[in-house]
C-alpha positions as CSV (number, residue, x, y, z in Angstrom):
1,M,-5.7,0.5,-18.1
2,I,-4.4,4.0,-17.6
3,R,-1.9,6.3,-19.4
4,C,1.4,6.3,-17.6
5,G,2.2,9.8,-16.2
6,W,5.9,9.1,-16.7
7,C,6.2,7.8,-20.3
8,G,2.6,8.1,-21.7
9,H,2.2,4.5,-22.6
10,P,-0.9,2.5,-21.7
11,T,-0.3,0.4,-18.6
12,E,-1.8,-1.1,-15.4
13,P,-2.2,1.2,-12.4
14,Q,0.3,-0.6,-10.2
15,R,3.5,-0.5,-12.3
16,C,4.2,0.7,-15.9
17,G,4.9,-2.2,-18.2
18,H,6.9,0.1,-20.5
19,C,9.1,2.3,-18.3
20,S,8.8,0.2,-15.0
21,H,7.8,3.2,-12.8
22,R,6.0,1.9,-9.7
23,D,3.2,4.5,-9.5
24,P,2.2,5.6,-13.0
25,E,-0.7,7.6,-11.6
26,L,1.6,9.8,-9.5
27,P,2.5,12.5,-12.1
28,W,-1.2,13.0,-12.9
29,I,-2.1,13.3,-9.2
30,Q,0.8,15.7,-8.5
31,R,-0.4,18.0,-11.4
32,G,-3.9,17.9,-10.0
33,E,-5.2,16.2,-13.1
34,E,-7.5,13.3,-13.5
35,V,-5.7,10.1,-14.5
36,P,-6.5,9.4,-18.1
37,K,-8.1,6.0,-18.7
38,V,-7.2,4.0,-21.8
39,A,-9.7,1.7,-23.6
40,V,-8.5,-1.9,-23.7
41,E,-8.6,-3.3,-27.2
42,N,-9.0,-7.0,-27.9
43,G,-6.3,-8.7,-29.9
44,R,-2.6,-8.2,-30.1
45,P,-1.1,-4.9,-28.8
46,A,0.2,-2.4,-31.4
47,L,3.9,-2.5,-32.2
48,D,6.0,0.5,-31.0
49,P,8.4,1.6,-33.8
50,A,10.8,3.0,-31.3
51,D,10.9,-0.2,-29.3
52,I,11.4,-2.2,-32.5
53,A,14.3,0.0,-33.6
54,R,15.9,-0.4,-30.2
55,R,15.6,-4.2,-30.3
56,L,17.0,-4.3,-33.9
57,A,19.9,-2.0,-32.9
58,E,20.7,-4.1,-29.9
59,A,20.7,-7.3,-32.0
60,R,23.0,-5.8,-34.6
61,A,25.4,-4.6,-31.9
62,A,25.5,-8.0,-30.3
63,I,25.9,-9.9,-33.5
64,G,28.6,-7.7,-35.1
65,S,29.5,-7.0,-38.7
66,P,27.7,-9.5,-40.8
67,A,24.3,-9.0,-39.2
68,T,22.1,-10.7,-41.7
69,V,18.3,-11.0,-41.4
70,A,18.7,-14.7,-40.6
71,R,21.2,-14.0,-37.7
72,I,19.1,-11.2,-36.4
73,A,16.0,-13.4,-36.4
74,E,17.9,-16.2,-34.6
75,Y,19.2,-13.7,-32.0
76,L,15.7,-12.2,-31.4
77,D,14.0,-15.6,-31.6
78,V,11.6,-14.4,-34.3
79,S,11.1,-15.4,-37.9
80,E,13.0,-13.8,-40.7
81,R,9.7,-12.5,-42.1
82,T,9.1,-10.7,-38.8
83,V,12.6,-9.1,-38.9
84,R,12.0,-7.8,-42.4
85,R,8.7,-6.3,-41.4
86,W,10.2,-4.7,-38.3
87,Q,13.0,-3.2,-40.5
88,Q,10.4,-1.5,-42.6
89,M,8.5,-0.2,-39.5
90,A,11.7,1.1,-37.8
91,V,12.8,3.3,-40.6
Protein backbone atom coordinates (compact mmCIF):
# COMPACT_ATOMS: atom_id res chain seq x y z
CA MET A 1 0.00 0.00 0.00
CA ILE A 2 1.09 3.56 -0.75
CA ARG A 3 -0.23 7.02 0.04
CA CYS A 4 -2.08 8.44 -2.99
CA GLY A 5 -0.36 11.51 -4.38
CA TRP A 6 -3.72 12.96 -5.43
CA CYS A 7 -5.89 12.60 -2.32
CA GLY A 8 -3.52 11.33 0.38
CA HIS A 9 -5.47 8.17 1.24
CA PRO A 10 -3.83 4.72 1.50
CA THR A 11 -4.29 2.73 -1.69
CA GLU A 12 -2.91 0.14 -4.06
CA PRO A 13 -0.26 1.42 -6.53
CA GLN A 14 -2.34 0.73 -9.67
CA ARG A 15 -5.47 2.83 -8.95
CA CYS A 16 -6.63 4.80 -5.92
CA GLY A 17 -9.62 3.18 -4.26
CA HIS A 18 -10.71 6.52 -2.82
CA CYS A 19 -10.36 9.12 -5.61
CA SER A 20 -10.06 6.65 -8.57
CA HIS A 21 -6.96 8.24 -10.12
CA ARG A 22 -5.14 5.65 -12.20
CA ASP A 23 -1.55 6.40 -11.17
CA PRO A 24 -1.50 7.42 -7.51
CA GLU A 25 2.33 7.42 -7.56
CA LEU A 26 2.58 10.04 -10.33
CA PRO A 27 2.37 13.23 -8.19
CA TRP A 28 5.16 11.94 -5.94
CA ILE A 29 7.32 11.05 -8.95
CA GLN A 30 6.69 14.44 -10.60
CA ARG A 31 7.78 16.21 -7.40
CA GLY A 32 10.92 14.10 -7.28
CA GLU A 33 9.89 12.61 -3.94
CA GLU A 34 9.88 9.02 -2.82
CA VAL A 35 6.43 7.42 -2.84
CA PRO A 36 5.40 7.01 0.82
CA LYS A 37 4.57 3.48 1.84
CA VAL A 38 1.67 2.79 4.21
CA ALA A 39 1.75 -0.06 6.68
CA VAL A 40 -1.18 -2.41 6.18
CA GLU A 41 -3.09 -3.06 9.37
CA ASN A 42 -5.02 -6.25 9.94
CA GLY A 43 -8.70 -5.97 10.61
CA ARG A 44 -11.34 -3.57 9.39
CA PRO A 45 -10.31 -0.28 7.77
CA ALA A 46 -10.84 2.91 9.73
CA LEU A 47 -13.97 4.90 8.97
CA ASP A 48 -13.53 8.25 7.24
CA PRO A 49 -15.80 10.88 8.88
CA ALA A 50 -15.97 12.92 5.66
CA ASP A 51 -17.09 9.87 3.67
CA ILE A 52 -19.68 9.01 6.31
CA ALA A 53 -21.04 12.57 6.32
CA ARG A 54 -21.28 12.47 2.51
CA ARG A 55 -23.16 9.15 2.54
CA LEU A 56 -25.58 10.37 5.20
CA ALA A 57 -26.21 13.61 3.30
CA GLU A 58 -26.87 11.71 0.06
CA ALA A 59 -29.31 9.41 1.87
CA ARG A 60 -31.17 12.34 3.45
CA ALA A 61 -31.42 14.10 0.08
CA ALA A 62 -32.72 10.97 -1.63
CA ILE A 63 -35.26 10.17 1.09
CA GLY A 64 -36.64 13.65 1.56
CA SER A 65 -38.25 15.37 4.52
CA PRO A 66 -39.00 12.65 7.09
CA ALA A 67 -35.51 11.09 6.96
CA THR A 68 -35.70 8.95 10.08
CA VAL A 69 -32.90 6.72 11.29
CA ALA A 70 -34.88 3.69 10.15
CA ARG A 71 -35.38 5.05 6.61
CA ILE A 72 -31.72 6.10 6.34
CA ALA A 73 -30.63 2.64 7.52
CA GLU A 74 -32.86 0.98 4.97
CA TYR A 75 -31.61 3.25 2.17
CA LEU A 76 -27.93 2.64 3.05
CA ASP A 77 -28.52 -1.07 3.75
CA VAL A 78 -27.00 -0.87 7.24
CA SER A 79 -28.45 -1.26 10.74
CA GLU A 80 -30.11 1.58 12.64
CA ARG A 81 -27.39 1.23 15.24
CA THR A 82 -24.76 1.86 12.55
CA VAL A 83 -26.61 4.97 11.34
CA ARG A 84 -26.74 6.39 14.88
CA ARG A 85 -23.01 5.73 15.36
CA TRP A 86 -22.23 7.34 11.98
CA GLN A 87 -24.29 10.40 12.90
CA GLN A 88 -22.13 10.86 15.99
CA MET A 89 -18.92 10.47 13.97
CA ALA A 90 -19.98 12.84 11.19
CA VAL A 91 -20.61 15.82 13.48
